[in-house]
N, C-alpha and C positions, 0 to 999 in steps of 0.2 A: 037784707037790704044791701044793695051795691055800695061799694065805697065811692064817695065824691071824687070827681075827677081832679087830678094834681093841678095846682095853681099854674096857669098860664098855657094850658093845653085846651083844645077844642075836640069835642067828640066828633070823630069823622068815620064814614063808611069805608071798609077796607077796599084798597085800591083793586080794580076789575081788569083781570088781564084780557087782552084782546083776543077776540074768538079766532079760532082757527079752523079752516076748511076741513069737513071729514076727509079722511085719506082717500077715498073713491072719487071725492069730487075734485080734489086737488089732482089726482091722476088723470081724471078726465079732462080736466082744463089743459094739461100738458099735452095730451093726445090731441084734443082740438087744436091747440096752436101748431102741432106738427102738420095736422090736415090742412089748416088754412095755409100755412106756408107752402105746402105742395101744391095747393091749388093755386096759389099767386104765382109759383113758378111756371106753371103751364097756361098761363091767363092768355097768351098770344094765339092760342089756338080754339079754345072752347067757341062753339058756334061759327067757326070760320074755316069751311072746307077748303078754301082756295090757299090755306097756309099750312106748312109742315114745319117740323123743327129742322134746324140748319144741316143736319146730315139727313137730307131727305131721303135717299136710298135706303137708309137703314130703318126709317120710320115706315116705309113702304113695305119692307121686308116683314116688320113685326105687325103691321096692320093685316097683312095677308095671313100671316101665321095664326093670329087669333081668329080671322074670319074662317080659315080652314078648321081649327079646333071646333068652332060653333057647328060647322057642316058635318064634321065628324060625329059630333053628339046627336045632332037631330036626325042625320042619315044612317047612323049606325055604321059608319065607314071606318077603315083602318086609319087610326090617327098617326100612325108611323110612316105612311106612304100616301102620295097623291099624284094623279095623272091630270090634275087640273091645270098644272104648271109644266112647262118642258114638253108638252105634247110632241111626239107620241111617247117619250121615253118615261116621263114622270120624274119625281124627286123623293129621294130617301129624307124625310124629314126629321127622323131621328138622328141622322148624320148632320142635321143643320140645327139651328137655334129654333126650335119649334115651341119653346115656352108652353108646352101643354098644361103645365101647372098652374099657368095664368089663364090661357085660353079656355079650359074646359069650365072653370068656375065663373068666368066672365060671359059665357055663352049667352045667358039672358040679356045682358048689356049689349053684346054683339048684335044679337037679333033685334032688338028693340030700337037701338039708338045708331048702330052701325060700327063700322071697324075704327073710324076715328075717335069716336066716343070711348070705345073699349081701350084702345091704346092709351087715351089720356088717363082714364080711370086706372089703368095698369100702372103707369108713371107715377100718379099720386099714391097708390097703394104701395109701391115699391119704396119710395122716399119715406113716406110716413109710417109705413109698415115696419120698415128697418130701424127707424128712429124709436118707435115705440117698443119693439122687441129689445133693443139695447137698453132702454130706460127701465123696462120690466126687469132685466137681468141685473142691472147695476143696483136697483132698488131692492131687490130681494136677496142678492148674493154679496155684493161688494160694499155698499154704502148705506147709511142711516139717512143722510141728507136727501130730501126730495130735490132741492134746488141742483145738487150736485148729480144727482141721477138725471134731471131734466137737461143739464147742460152736456153731460156725456153723451146722452141719446140724440140731442140735437146735432153735435158734431158728427156722431157716426151715421146719421140719416141724410145730413145736408152738408157735408165736407165738399169742396170743390171737385173732387174726384167722383162722388155719387151723382152730384147734379150733371157733370159732364157725360157720364154713362147713361143716366136715365133718358136723357133726349134722343138716345141712338140705341143702346144696347140693353134691352129689358133683361136679358139673361144674366148680365153683369149686375144690374141695379136689384134685381129680385134677392136680397139678402136677408129677408125678414125671418128666415128660419136658422140662419147662422147662430144667433145667440143661444136659441133653444137647444140646438145641436150640441154646442159646447157645455151648456149647462147640464146635459145629460151626460156627456163624457167625462166631464169634471165634477160629478155630483159629490157632494161631501158624505151622503149617507150611504155606507156599504150594505145596508140590510137589504135593500130592493135593488140589487145589482141587476138580477134577471128582468125584472119589470122595466127599469129604466133601458136596459140594452134593448129590450123589443121597441119601445118607444123610439129609441135612437134609431133603429133599422128601419122604421116606418118613416121616419123625417129625412133620412138619408136618401131613401128610395124617392120620396117626393121631392128632394132637392134636385136629383138627376133631371127631373121633368121642369124643373126651373131653370137651370143653368149648371152643367157639368164643370165648367172651368173654375166657378165660385167653390164648387165642392172640391176640386183639386187643391186650389188654394187654401181651402179651409183645413184639408187634411195635413197639408204641408206646415201650415201656421201652428196647428194643435199639436203635431208632432215636434216642431221646433220648440214651442213653449215647455211642453211636457220634458223634453230632455234637459232645457236649461233650468227649469224648476227642480227637476231631480238633482242636477249638480249643485244647485244653490241650497237645498235642503234634503240630503239624502234619508234621513230617518222618516220624515213626512213621505217622501217618495216611496219608501219601503212599506210603510203603513197603508197607503192609498192604492198601491200598484194591484194587489189581488182583485179588488173591487173593479178597478179600471179595465184590467184584462177581461174580466167576466162580462162586463158591459159591452166591450168591443167585440168579443165573440159572439155574444147573443145578437149584437147589432148586424154582424156580418151574415149569421145564420138566417135572420129574418129578411134582410134586404136583398141577399143574392136571388132567391126564388123569385122575387118580384121584378128583378131587373134582368134576369137571365135571358129572356126572350127579346126584350127591347135592346139590350146590348149586343145580342147576337145580329138582331136586324140592323143595327147601327154600323156594325163593323163587317158584317158579311150579307146583308140583305139586298135586293136591287136597287142599284144607284149608290152602292158604297164606293168610298173612295180611300185613297193611302195619302198620309200626309197633308200639307197645306198649300194652298195655291200661292203663298207669300212666304217670304223669309222671315221668321217670326223674330229673328234677331235684329232685323232692321227697325223694328219697332221699340226702340229704347228711348229712355229719358235722358235729357241733360242734367248734369249735377247741379247747375244753377237753377234748375225748375224748382228745387225744394223750397228756395227762399223767395219766389217770384209770386205773383198774383195771377190767378186764372181769369180767363175771359168772362167767365158767368159770375163774377163778383164785384162788389160795389167799387173797387179800385182797378179792377181789370181792364185790358186793353186787347186789341187783336195783334198787335205787332209782336211783342215780346214773346206770348205763349206760342206763337207761330214757329218761333226759332227754337224753343226749348223742348216741344212735344211733336210727336209724329202727325197728330191731327187734334181737331178740337175736342173729340170724344176721348181722348187719352190723357188729359191733363189731371192725372192722378196724384201727382206728388206736390202741387203747388200749396205748400202749407204756410208760407210767409215766415221772415225771420223771427218774429215775436213768438210764435208758438213753438218753433223749435227750441229757443231760448228756454222758454218755460218748461219743455219736456226735459231738457238737460237739468234745470234746477230741480224739478220733481223727482227726477230718477236719483239724483245725489241725495236730495232731502229724505227719501222713503228707501235708501238703499237697502236697509236692514230687512226689508221685506222681501222674501225669496220671489213673490209673484212680481213685484215691480223689477227686480232684475231679470226674471225670465221674460217680460214683456220688453224691456230694453234690448234684450238679445235678438227677440222675435222682430221688432221694429227696425233695428239697425241692419240685420240680415237682409230682410226683403226690400229694404230702401237701397242697398248696395246691389242687389240682383237687378234692379229695375235700370241700372246704368248700362247694362249690356255688355258685350264682349270687350269693347274698349270705351274707356270713359271720354265723354265729352264735356267741355265746359264752355258756356257762353256760345254755343254754335262751333266750336273748334274741336276737332279730335286731339287729346292729350298724348296718344301713345301709350298710356296708362292700360294694362290689361285689367278688366272687369271681372268679378267673381262670376259672373254668367257664363262664361266660357268653360268653367269648371262643370257644369251641369247641363249644358246645352244640349248634349247628345243623349241626355237619359231619356227613358220612355215617359211620356206625357209632357215632362218639361220642354222637350223638343218642340211640342206644339204650344207651349204657353207664351203668350205676349209678353216680353219683359216689361214693358211700359205699365202693365197691370198689377205687378208685385206691389206697389204701394198702396193698393187698396187694402192689403193687411195691416199697412201703418195707420190707416184711419181709425179701426176701433183700438189699436193700441193708444194712440194719443187721446182718444175719447175717455178710454178707462183711466188712463194718467191723470187727466184734468179732474174727472169725477173724484179720484181717490184723493186728490190734493185739496179740492173743496170741502170734501167730507172730513179730512183730517183737521182743518181749520176749525170746522164747526164743532168737532168733538172736543177741541180745546178752548171753546169760547168762554168756559167758566174762569179760567186763568189766563186770559187772552194777554199775550205780549202785546207792547206798543212800540212803534218806531218814530220818535219826534212827537209823541202825543198822539200819533194816529194808530188806530187798531190794525194790528197786521192782517186780520182777517179782510178788512176794509181795502187795504193796498193789495193784497193777493187778488181779490175779486175785480179791482180796476186793472190789474195786469192781466187777467184772464179776459176780461172785456177787450181790452185793448188789443190783445193778440187774436181775439176771434172777430172782431167788428170788420178787419179788413176782408175776411174770408166770407162775409154774408153773401148769400148768393142774389142774384138778380134773375128775373123771367129768362128762361130758356129762349134764346133767339129762333126767330122763324124766318122762313123764306117763302116767296110766293111759288105757288104750283100750278100748273096747267089743269083747268078742271075737267072732269070727266066728260067727255061729249055726250050730249043729250042722247044721241043715237044709240050710246051703249048704255047710259044710266036710265032711261026710259024704257029699253027693251026693244028698239027698233030692229037691233040684230037678229032677234028670234027670227023674223020672217027668211033669213039668209042661211042660218046655222042648223042644218039637221042634226039629229043624233049621232055621234061619231064623228062629227066634222068640228073644226076649230075656227076661232077668231084670231086672225093674225094683225097684230098692230104694226105700226111703221115707227121705228125699226123694230124688226121682229125679234131679234137676239141682240141683248146689249151687254154681254159679258159681267163685268164689275160695274157697269153704269147704271143709271136709274132707269128702271123698266116700267113704260107706260102700262104695259098688260098688267103687271101685278098691282098697280093702283086701281085701274079699272076692275080688275077680278076682286080686290078686296072690297071696294065700295059697293059692288053689286053682290056681294055675298057668294063669290065663286059660281056665279051664274052660268058661266061658260069656260070651255078648256082653251088653252091658248099656248104657244111654242114660247121658248126662251123663258128669261126670268132672272132675278137675282138670287142665286144660291151658290153652293158649293157641290159639286158632282165629279164624276170621273171624266178623264178625257175622252175616252171611247169606250164601247162595250168590252174591248179585249184590253183596254189600259186604265188601270185604277187610280192613276197619278191624279191629284186633285186639281181641279181648274174652276175659275168663277164661270157660273153660268153653263149654257150648253154649247157644245162643240160649234164653231163657226161653220155656216154655209154660205157659198158665193154671194147670194142674194142678201143675206144679212150683213155681210162685210160691205158690200157696195152700198146698201142704204145707211148704214151706220157712218161710212165716210162722207156721205153727203150731208147727214146730219151734224157731223162735227166741224165740216171744212164750210158748209155753206155752199159749195160748188158741185155743178151737175156734172158727173163723170160722163164721159162718152159710152155709150150702151151699144152693144153689139148683138148680132143675132145669137151667137154663143151665149151671151149673157141672158137673152129672153129665154133660150132653152133651159139653161140652168135654172132661171126663175120658176119656170113650169115645174122641173124636177124637185125643187125645194118645196113649193107650194104642195106637191103631191105628198112628199115627205111628212110635212106639218099636217097633212089631211084638212087643208085650207078650204073654206067654204066662202069666207069675206076677208079683205083686206081694209083695215081701217086706219086712217091717220087724223089723230086729234091736233091739239095745239103743240108746236114745236117751235125752239128759238129759230131753227133755219128751215121753217116750214114749207115755203116756196120751193127752194131748190130741192127738197126731198120729194114733194108732190110731183115736180116734173120728172124727176128720177123714176118714180113710180109709173108715172104715165109713158115714158119711154120704154119700160118693161112690160108693162100690162095694158096698155091702152089707156084712154081717157076714163077718169072716174067721175062720180057724181057726188055733189055736196048735199048732204042729208043731215039735218038736225046738228049742225055744228061740227060735222066730220066729214072727210072725202073717203067714199066708199068705193071699193072695187069688188063687184061680184065675180069670183074667180071660178065658180061652179062649172060653168061651160069648158074653162082652160082645164081644169084638173080631172073632170069627169067623174 
């Protein structure tokens, strides 16, 4: 028989602990949150074909690349080259940002819903996928706290630099393989080095078809981290080095056969080029940008970032003062960890490289030489844009945040207090205060001229026989927005066209890089009319050159859709070719009688 209850006590059921979500359900909620945020950032374009993200020319380029990948899959065509653009010469797609690693798997989306939908799905996938991949790596390797991993993944996937790149540069935003590659390179288990090396080689090969520039940054960052870690903990480095070298060797042995032909095609195939059509060192960041707010954040504006970054897509360093202060505190706090010291070295080095050959502060040249000048002439680095080096700082900061949050959670049992307030609560508030100003806002959109019904509905087919082209007005745009590429992308590359927005050689015998196709007299004349809104004086010599250019382009029909200076351009074309006809929202000139 049980003893009677002590005086003054009451029998009570034991306290019930609150139920926790199963691990998979909690992770699924985190991923769902990443996806929801990515969709929210792209909301300005879903179902709105007349809108493009603010760097419209870049979106048009990637829409075309996604449409081209789908065409290559369904038509079993060479995915590394296309004659549908820049007719009659074509374009070396491997030497441009063809993002085949996105375009091929997105083929069903492109075919069913069009290039714009495929582009938006790619943007969502890059942002949410990168955040998810970092969350998984943090959770499995570096931290025990799900909250810490979720916050770290959130920052790695949605930092200002990632959002700025995602709206324009899919090849820079597609970083979801980076954590997996790093996990294999620095795998702690030496027993399966060959297997891990083989997987590493496959992932590296795939990353080439997502974005080679990201891979270059990854190699540089991983090498910097490894050297800094070895200096911080020599005994651990000696213990881990043999397996690391095996993994790297096997990775190279697996990836090289897969990449040999694509890389040969890129550097020696038709349409290859040398160098870049711009000076990379001109794309540097202002030192003041590291403490400023980017445009695509809750506290951002259009004025200050325009002074501190080369353009809206390169706002990669806008971390704000709060986060940088926290990062310094974390590094001091966790300094005894070799990995933290190595992360600090990596972050500081790449931040300094982004300042270019000469440091600028608040828009003014300081005369102080930047460390970038020491590496600017090295192979590969001479092609890298300095403003993109802070993309390496994003995961560095994300990992530091996760480690700090996890460290406090681990010490929760004997938690110190400051003025009666738990330190964990104070630190959580500090992290929230630092990250809140960086929270992204929907990517800005701009209006775009619609694809003329004459093109979209196939009216052009009555004019363009096989082997001939549809020439848009203006026909060649250099680095400007190309109407031909948008029309081509939105119609599934239904017709070949001259010109376009890409990088190619200056001429057949001059491989120096240039934007777009080499100018021809008619293209220059029409582009000048489109830019100035003035009708130039047209001579008989101009008309003869126009016929020669149309023959070079193998033109069958010339089409003018919506343009800012549409009337002056139309009058210029009429002065060259005679009167056109207005057909289904476009002005059309049938030039087959002229070209023969």
